[in-house]
TIDO-84088 format. One record per residue (C-alpha): residue number from 1; x, y, z; residue in one letter. Coordinates in nm, 2 decimals. Example, Ala and Ser with C-alpha at 12.3 -4.5 7.8 and 13.67 -1.06 7.14 Angstrom:
(1 (1.23 -0.45 0.78) "a"),
(2 (1.37 -0.11 0.71) "s"),
***
This chain:
(1 (0.00 0.00 0.00) "x"),
(2 (0.14 0.34 -0.10) "x"),
(3 (0.18 0.63 0.14) "x"),
(4 (-0.10 0.82 -0.03) "x"),
(5 (-0.33 0.52 0.01) "x"),
(6 (-0.24 0.49 0.38) "x"),
(7 (-0.31 0.86 0.43) "x"),
(8 (-0.64 0.85 0.24) "x"),
(9 (-0.76 0.57 0.47) "x"),
(10 (-0.67 0.77 0.79) "x"),
(11 (-0.81 1.11 0.70) "x"),
(12 (-1.14 1.03 0.87) "x"),
(13 (-0.95 0.97 1.20) "x"),
(14 (-0.81 1.32 1.23) "x"),
(15 (-1.11 1.49 1.37) "x"),
(16 (-1.18 1.20 1.61) "x"),
(17 (-0.83 1.17 1.73) "x"),
(18 (-0.73 1.54 1.76) "x"),
(19 (-1.03 1.76 1.70) "x"),
(20 (-0.89 2.08 1.85) "x"),
(21 (-0.54 2.06 1.72) "x"),
(22 (-0.38 2.31 1.49) "x"),
(23 (-0.15 2.22 1.21) "x"),
(24 (0.21 2.15 1.33) "x"),
(25 (0.48 2.40 1.23) "x"),
(26 (0.70 2.28 0.94) "x"),
(27 (0.92 2.59 0.90) "x"),
(28 (0.97 2.65 1.28) "x"),
(29 (1.21 2.94 1.25) "x"),
(30 (0.94 3.15 1.08) "x"),
(31 (0.67 2.99 1.29) "x"),
(32 (0.44 2.95 0.99) "x"),
(33 (0.19 2.67 1.01) "x"),
(34 (0.17 2.45 0.70) "x"),
(35 (-0.09 2.20 0.57) "x"),
(36 (0.06 1.97 0.31) "x"),
(37 (-0.11 1.82 0.01) "x"),
(38 (0.06 1.49 -0.10) "x"),
(39 (-0.06 1.34 -0.42) "x"),
(40 (-0.36 1.57 -0.41) "x"),
(41 (-0.44 1.45 -0.06) "x"),
(42 (-0.43 1.67 0.25) "x"),
(43 (-0.18 1.52 0.50) "x"),
(44 (-0.32 1.62 0.84) "x"),
(45 (-0.06 1.76 1.08) "x"),
(46 (-0.22 1.78 1.43) "x"),
(47 (-0.10 1.89 1.77) "x"),
(48 (0.26 1.85 1.65) "x"),
(49 (0.19 1.50 1.54) "x"),
(50 (0.10 1.29 1.24) "x"),
(51 (-0.20 1.05 1.21) "x"),
(52 (-0.06 0.74 1.05) "x"),
(53 (-0.20 0.41 0.91) "x"),
(54 (-0.05 0.10 0.74) "x"),
(55 (-0.20 -0.24 0.66) "x"),
(56 (-0.40 -0.43 0.92) "x"),
(57 (-0.37 -0.50 1.29) "x"),
(58 (-0.26 -0.86 1.33) "x"),
(59 (-0.20 -0.87 1.71) "x"),
(60 (-0.31 -0.68 2.02) "x"),
(61 (-0.12 -0.59 2.23) "x"),
(62 (0.13 -0.50 1.95) "x"),
(63 (0.45 -0.70 1.91) "x"),
(64 (0.76 -0.57 2.09) "x"),
(65 (0.63 -0.24 2.23) "x"),
(66 (0.90 0.01 2.34) "x"),
(67 (0.68 0.15 2.61) "x"),
(68 (0.33 0.08 2.76) "x"),
(69 (0.08 0.29 2.95) "x"),
(70 (-0.28 0.28 3.09) "x"),
(71 (-0.52 0.57 3.09) "x"),
(72 (-0.79 0.47 3.33) "x"),
(73 (-0.82 0.12 3.17) "x"),
(74 (-0.74 0.23 2.82) "x"),
(75 (-0.41 0.08 2.73) "x"),
(76 (-0.16 0.23 2.49) "x"),
(77 (0.19 0.16 2.36) "x"),
(78 (0.48 0.32 2.17) "x"),
(79 (0.61 0.10 1.89) "x"),
(80 (0.88 0.14 1.63) "x"),
(81 (0.76 0.35 1.33) "x"),
(82 (0.62 0.16 1.03) "x"),
(83 (0.52 0.42 0.77) "x"),
(84 (0.77 0.56 0.52) "x"),
(85 (0.76 0.88 0.33) "x"),
(86 (0.84 0.94 -0.03) "x"),
(87 (1.21 0.90 0.02) "x"),
(88 (1.17 0.58 0.22) "x"),
(89 (1.24 0.75 0.55) "x"),
(90 (1.01 0.67 0.85) "x"),
(91 (0.75 0.95 0.89) "x"),
(92 (0.78 0.89 1.27) "x"),
(93 (1.05 0.70 1.45) "x"),
(94 (0.79 0.57 1.69) "x"),
(95 (0.41 0.55 1.68) "x"),
(96 (0.15 0.57 1.95) "x"),
(97 (-0.10 0.28 1.95) "x"),
(98 (-0.42 0.32 2.15) "x"),
(99 (-0.60 -0.01 2.21) "x"),
(100 (-0.95 0.13 2.16) "x"),
(101 (-0.87 0.25 1.81) "x"),
(102 (-0.69 -0.07 1.69) "x"),
(103 (-0.89 -0.39 1.66) "x"),
(104 (-0.74 -0.70 1.52) "x"),
(105 (-0.84 -0.72 1.15) "x"),
(106 (-0.90 -0.35 1.12) "x"),
(107 (-0.65 -0.10 0.97) "x"),
(108 (-0.39 0.05 1.20) "x"),
(109 (-0.49 0.39 1.34) "x"),
(110 (-0.18 0.54 1.51) "x"),
(111 (-0.01 0.87 1.56) "x"),
(112 (0.35 0.99 1.58) "x"),
(113 (0.58 1.29 1.60) "x"),
(114 (0.90 1.38 1.43) "x"),
(115 (1.22 1.52 1.58) "x"),
(116 (1.36 1.79 1.35) "x"),
(117 (1.24 2.00 1.07) "x"),
(118 (1.05 1.80 0.81) "x"),
(119 (1.19 1.84 0.46) "x"),
(120 (0.91 1.93 0.22) "x"),
(121 (0.97 1.95 -0.15) "x"),
(122 (0.69 2.15 -0.32) "x"),
(123 (0.60 2.08 -0.68) "x"),
(124 (0.53 2.42 -0.82) "x"),
(125 (0.42 2.71 -0.60) "x"),
(126 (0.19 2.63 -0.30) "x"),
(127 (-0.12 2.83 -0.23) "x"),
(128 (-0.10 3.03 0.09) "x"),
(129 (-0.41 3.12 0.31) "x"),
(130 (-0.39 3.33 0.63) "x"),
(131 (-0.49 3.18 0.96) "x"),
(132 (-0.71 3.39 1.20) "x"),
(133 (-0.45 3.36 1.48) "x"),
(134 (-0.15 3.44 1.26) "x"),
(135 (0.07 3.25 1.02) "x"),
(136 (-0.06 3.07 0.72) "x"),
(137 (-0.17 2.74 0.57) "x"),
(138 (0.00 2.64 0.25) "x"),
(139 (-0.14 2.37 0.02) "x"),
(140 (-0.03 2.23 -0.31) "x"),
(141 (0.15 1.93 -0.46) "x"),
(142 (0.45 1.82 -0.26) "x"),
(143 (0.67 1.53 -0.14) "x"),
(144 (0.81 1.46 0.20) "x"),
(145 (1.17 1.35 0.24) "x"),
(146 (1.29 1.29 0.59) "x"),
(147 (1.38 1.55 0.85) "x"),
(148 (1.67 1.79 0.92) "x"),
(149 (1.78 1.74 1.28) "x"),
(150 (2.07 1.98 1.27) "x"),
(151 (1.92 2.28 1.45) "x"),
(152 (1.74 2.05 1.70) "x"),
(153 (2.05 1.85 1.80) "x"),
(154 (2.23 2.18 1.87) "x"),
(155 (1.96 2.27 2.13) "x"),
(156 (1.88 2.01 2.40) "x"),
(157 (1.57 2.21 2.50) "x"),
(158 (1.39 2.16 2.17) "x"),
(159 (1.12 1.89 2.15) "x"),
(160 (0.81 1.80 1.97) "x"),
(161 (0.48 1.69 2.12) "x"),
(162 (0.15 1.56 2.00) "x"),
(163 (-0.16 1.42 2.18) "x"),
(164 (-0.49 1.24 2.13) "x"),
(165 (-0.80 1.26 2.34) "x"),
(166 (-0.97 0.95 2.48) "x"),
(167 (-1.26 0.92 2.72) "x"),
(168 (-1.16 1.22 2.94) "x"),
(169 (-0.79 1.18 2.91) "x"),
(170 (-0.52 1.31 2.69) "x"),
(171 (-0.24 1.08 2.58) "x"),
(172 (0.08 1.26 2.48) "x"),
(173 (0.38 1.15 2.28) "x"),
(174 (0.70 1.35 2.28) "x"),
(175 (1.02 1.35 2.08) "x"),
(176 (1.33 1.49 2.27) "x"),
(177 (1.70 1.54 2.24) "x"),
(178 (1.93 1.23 2.28) "x"),
(179 (2.06 1.37 2.62) "x"),
(180 (1.71 1.39 2.77) "x"),
(181 (1.68 1.07 2.96) "x"),
(182 (1.35 1.14 3.14) "x"),
(183 (1.06 1.38 3.15) "x"),
(184 (0.88 1.52 3.45) "x"),
(185 (0.50 1.58 3.41) "x"),
(186 (0.33 1.80 3.66) "x"),
(187 (-0.05 1.86 3.66) "x"),
(188 (-0.30 1.97 3.93) "x"),
(189 (-0.34 1.60 4.00) "x"),
(190 (0.03 1.53 4.08) "x"),
(191 (0.37 1.47 3.94) "x"),
(192 (0.53 1.17 3.76) "x"),
(193 (0.86 1.11 3.60) "x"),
(194 (0.87 0.90 3.28) "x"),
(195 (1.19 0.75 3.13) "x"),
(196 (1.25 0.82 2.76) "x"),
(197 (1.34 0.54 2.51) "x"),
(198 (1.50 0.50 2.17) "x"),
(199 (1.39 0.28 1.88) "x"),
(200 (1.62 -0.02 1.81) "x"),
(201 (1.76 0.13 1.49) "x"),
(202 (1.89 0.45 1.65) "x"),
(203 (2.00 0.37 2.00) "x"),
(204 (2.20 0.70 2.02) "x"),
(205 (1.95 0.92 1.85) "x"),
(206 (1.65 1.12 1.96) "x"),
(207 (1.45 0.98 2.24) "x"),
(208 (1.07 0.94 2.29) "x"),
(209 (0.81 0.90 2.56) "x"),
(210 (0.43 0.88 2.62) "x"),
(211 (0.21 0.96 2.91) "x"),
(212 (-0.15 1.04 2.99) "x"),
(213 (-0.31 1.32 3.19) "x"),
(214 (-0.68 1.41 3.26) "x"),
(215 (-0.82 1.62 2.98) "x"),
(216 (-0.94 1.88 3.23) "x"),
(217 (-0.58 1.96 3.35) "x"),
(218 (-0.54 2.33 3.34) "x"),
(219 (-0.16 2.29 3.37) "x"),
(220 (0.05 2.02 3.20) "x"),
(221 (0.40 2.12 3.28) "x"),
(222 (0.66 1.91 3.09) "x"),
(223 (1.02 1.93 3.21) "x"),
(224 (1.31 1.78 3.03) "x"),
(225 (1.57 1.61 3.24) "x"),
(226 (1.92 1.49 3.15) "x"),
(227 (2.09 1.18 3.29) "x"),
(228 (2.19 1.36 3.61) "x"),
(229 (1.83 1.49 3.66) "x"),
(230 (1.91 1.84 3.56) "x"),
(231 (1.64 2.05 3.39) "x"),
(232 (1.73 2.13 3.03) "x"),
(233 (1.40 2.27 2.91) "x"),
(234 (1.02 2.23 2.90) "x"),
(235 (0.69 2.42 2.88) "x"),
(236 (0.33 2.40 2.98) "x"),
(237 (0.16 2.19 2.72) "x"),
(238 (-0.18 2.32 2.82) "x"),
(239 (-0.09 2.66 2.69) "x"),
(240 (-0.07 2.75 2.32) "x"),
(241 (0.27 2.71 2.17) "x"),
(242 (0.44 3.05 2.13) "x"),
(243 (0.80 2.96 2.04) "x"),
(244 (1.00 2.69 1.86) "x"),
(245 (0.90 2.43 2.12) "x"),
***
């Protein structure tokens, strides 16, 4: 199944998975928001993440999960990424699998996030439309070809995050610098520390984590911690993104 076909089959899941999310920034230095059109199909970019799909669920729980969690009885996992872009590069190094959305025999319905600036090659000149809150949406024919990690690796405080909503909870997935070995999550309900992980094919590369919080949380303070437990960055995920993080 081609990438376009996989994306076509998952378009309907965007509103259900991330209904309030804005498009993720592609050109982060200019902070302009971009909606891509691949093969004449809109590729949804939501809450910093990508909704992915590929083939059919053949086992649940998924094979060899990298991380597992439980949001009030709703299980979820991080698994190695499966979907490749036009250049054969994984769209996301890891994917978030929520049990409720992935039934054996049905198509995969997952989400993921990238670490770095996604490389987009436009075919011709894209059409730009302004957004009410600033920035713009650009659409047109394009191809996706991996990510450029250069600026991100130079700044341990940079990270990407995405989330899905499920029965009163939000399940977040984050992509962080290789030196960030854990994240601390603080909400009005308490504080927890979650270890970050790497996919098998890049043990020294960017790291990833997933966690869940009540959807009603007015504060979702994410703090990035290095191997010694020192703070290297973070922000309140409950607030609109205002910078490069």
